[in-house]
N, C-alpha and C positions, 0 to 999 in steps of 0.2 A: 395294892402293888406296892412290890416292897421294894423298888426300886428309889434312889433316891431321886427326889425335884431337881437337885441339887448337879446329880449326875449328867442330866440331861440339859438342864444351863449350862452347867460349861462345855458340854460336848457341845452343842450348836454356836458358842460365844464362840471356843473354839475356831468352829469350821469357817461360821459368822466373817471372821478376819482374815480368813484366807481360801474360802471356797465358792462352784460353777457358775454358771450353766447357759450353752445355746441355746437356740430355738428348733436345731434336728440335732439328732444323735451321730456326737463320734465318732460311734462304733460302724453307724452302717454307713458313713460316710458321705451321706448326701449333700452339704455343705453345697456344693460346685455341679449336682445332676440337678437338670430337669424334671419335674415328678412327671410320671407316666401318664398321667390321667388328669385332664380336665377338669373330671365330671366332680370333683369332689366339694363342698363349701369351702370355698375362700379362708374361713380359718380353721379348717381342720387338716391336718395329717396325716397320711399311714403308710403304716409299711410292714407286711407280711411275711413271714419265710416258714420255713422247714428243714431239716437237714436230723443228720445223724450226730450223734456225739461216743467216746466210749473214755472210761471212768471207771476209779474203785467201786466197790458194791456199797460202802460205805467210809467215812475219815478215818487212816487209818489202816486201812482192810489191803493185803494183797493179792487178792481176785479183781479183776474187771469185769462189766457187763456193759456191754451194746444198751446204749437208750435215742427215743428218740427226742429229738429238741424243734417243739413247735415256738412260735417265735409270734407277738403282735406288736409293734407299735405306734403309737396312737395319744396326737398331743390335738386338745383344743384351745385355741387362740395364745400357745403359747403361756399357759395358766393349768390347765387341767389334762392329768394324761394317765395313761392306763400303759407301763410295760413289764412285758413278761417274756425272757430271754435265757433261756440257758447258756448259750456262743456267746452271745453280741461282748465285746471288751470294751472296756472304756462309758459303757451306759454313765451318766452322771446318778439317776436315778433309777427307781426303779417301784414296780408294785402302781397301786392307785392313788393317787395323791394329786396335789394341789401347789402349785407354787404360792409362795406369798409373796417372795419377792421375784424379778425378774427382768435382767437388760442385758446388755451385749454381754457382758462378763460375768457377770456372777447370779442365782439364784438359790434359794432353799424356800422347805417350806415342810410341811405335812405328810407321811404318806403311811398304806398299809401294804405292809410285805407279809410274802406267804417262805415257812420254813417246811419243808417235804417228811419231817420226820424221818425214821432209818429203822427198816424190815428187821425182827429178832428170826436170823437168820447165819448159814454158813459158820463162821470163826466162834461167833459170837452167840449161837444157837442158846436160849435159853434166859439171854439177860433182861428179857423183853423189846414188845415192841414202843417204841417214840412214836404219835401220832400227829399227823401234820398240825398247823400252828399257823395261826396269823398276828403278827407284829405289828403294833401301831408304833409310827418313833416321827425324826425328822432327817431332814435331809439338805446338806449343802455343797455347791461347788464353785469354783472357778474357773474360769476359760479363757484367758488373753491370748489368742491365735491358738497355733500348734499344742502347746501346752494346759495341762489341767492338774490340778486337785479335786479331790472329791470325798464322802464323808456319807457315813448316815451309821442311824443307830433305832432298833426300835426291840420292842417291849412285851415281850407272849402279854396277847389278850385271852387266851384262851386254857390256862396255867394248865399246861405241859410243860413244859419248865420250869415255868412262874421267877421268870431272868430276865435280864435284854444281852442282845447280841448287836455286834456292829464291826463296818468296816472300814477305813479308812486306806488313800490312794492315790497316784498320783499318773501321768502318763504324757506319751507326745503322738501324735497326728499327723503323718507329712506324706505328701502325693510322692510318686516315685515316675509315674508317668499320666495323661490324660486320662487313662482308664483305670490304673492299681494304686489304689492307697493303701499305704501298712500303716500300722497301730503297737506299740508297748503300752505296758502296765505295771505297774509294781502296786502289791496292797498286801495290808494286815490285817489280820478279822480279831476281832477280839467278845467274849461275853463273861458275864457275871458266876459269880459261883455253882449258882444254880444249874446254867447252859454248862457250864464246863466240866459239871457234875452228869449232867445226866447224859451226856454225849463221850465221855473219853473217864468216869470216873466209874466204882463197882463197888456197890455197896456189900452190907456180907448177905443178902438174901440172894444176891447177883450173882457170888462169888461161891454161895453151895453151889447153885443152878448150875456153873458154868463152869466151875473148875479153875475161874482164874482167880489171883489174889485178890484182896478189896483195897481198894484203893480210890484215897480220897483228891479231891482238888480246887482249888481257890483259881479268887477271878484273875483274866490275865489274858493277854494275846494266847493264839493258837495256832496262827497258821499265819504266814509270809509265805508267797511270790509272786512268779512274776509271770507274762501269756504275751502271747503278738499274736497279732491277726492280719492277715494279706487276704485284700478285696478287691472282686476284678466287676467293672462296670459293663453288662454284656449289653444291652441295650438300653435304651431309653428308659427309665426305671429298672430295669432288671441288673438283676445282682449276681453275684455266686460270691463267696468268700470260707477264708480256712483256719482256724484259730487252732492256735497249741498253747498249754499253761500246766508253766511245771511247779508245784506248792510240796512245804515241806513243814508239819508239825510242829510246833514247839510249846515249849515251858510243859507242865503238866500233862497237856496230850499228846506229849512227843516219849513220855517219859512213861506213859497208864499201861495196862497191861491190857488193853484195848487195841492199841497199835503194832500190828503186826511187820510193817511196812512207813514211816515218815515218810518219805517223799510217794507225791500224789500227782497223778500224770493224768490233763486231760486231752484229747485231740478229739475234733469237730470239725466237720463240715455242713453246709448248707447254702441256698437258694432261697433270694427273695423279690420280691416287688415294692417299690414305693411310688406307691399313686401322687 
């Protein structure tokens, strides 16, 4: 791996000085909801959900697609977890992982996450497909009440873009009434030079194939955004929620020829059950 261990150490140290988590997922808002089923083992928490979303075909596209958004949140003994969720806001960690530190206000650990890649289609047909890959990394978050700070950093383990990417964010969760909860989240995503080049750059060969001008990138932030969620508890354990998010590409991502529209909107709705 070409990413320096110093990068991981610095990132983890900064987050550890200021970062999360609570036992239940703030995005699902189940802290004050009685689980719907008493049949699960005491040490196990499970939430499943499904819905639809509307988002750009790729980062920087001005064409939009409808997508299916399944979700699963599984937590064992407040230590091991599996979180796969394309809609939930303010999830302080994701993927498959373990918390090495876990208490009421703070948690940190290691996880494996997934990058879905990018199709070779639409306005960038000919540029080449980016295959999915698995990233190994660290996460940390701090949640002293309704406010939280979170962050994570992962490195490509399958040599698809052979670089790192990460995200930092902060948010606020507030009950509106006994059944309705609102959430707001701001975040910024960054990537290493090779990650940014893979997603936003154009090599000489790609320029010939697509007609786009060649463009090189450097490491740095590529996206900033704000999002909100409204979640309504329907019955004991069951909920519905709506999600809206507005992001903008920044830096080389915004300046490069890949981006037809720097502004990216995500709208989604789903329903789920907390066991």
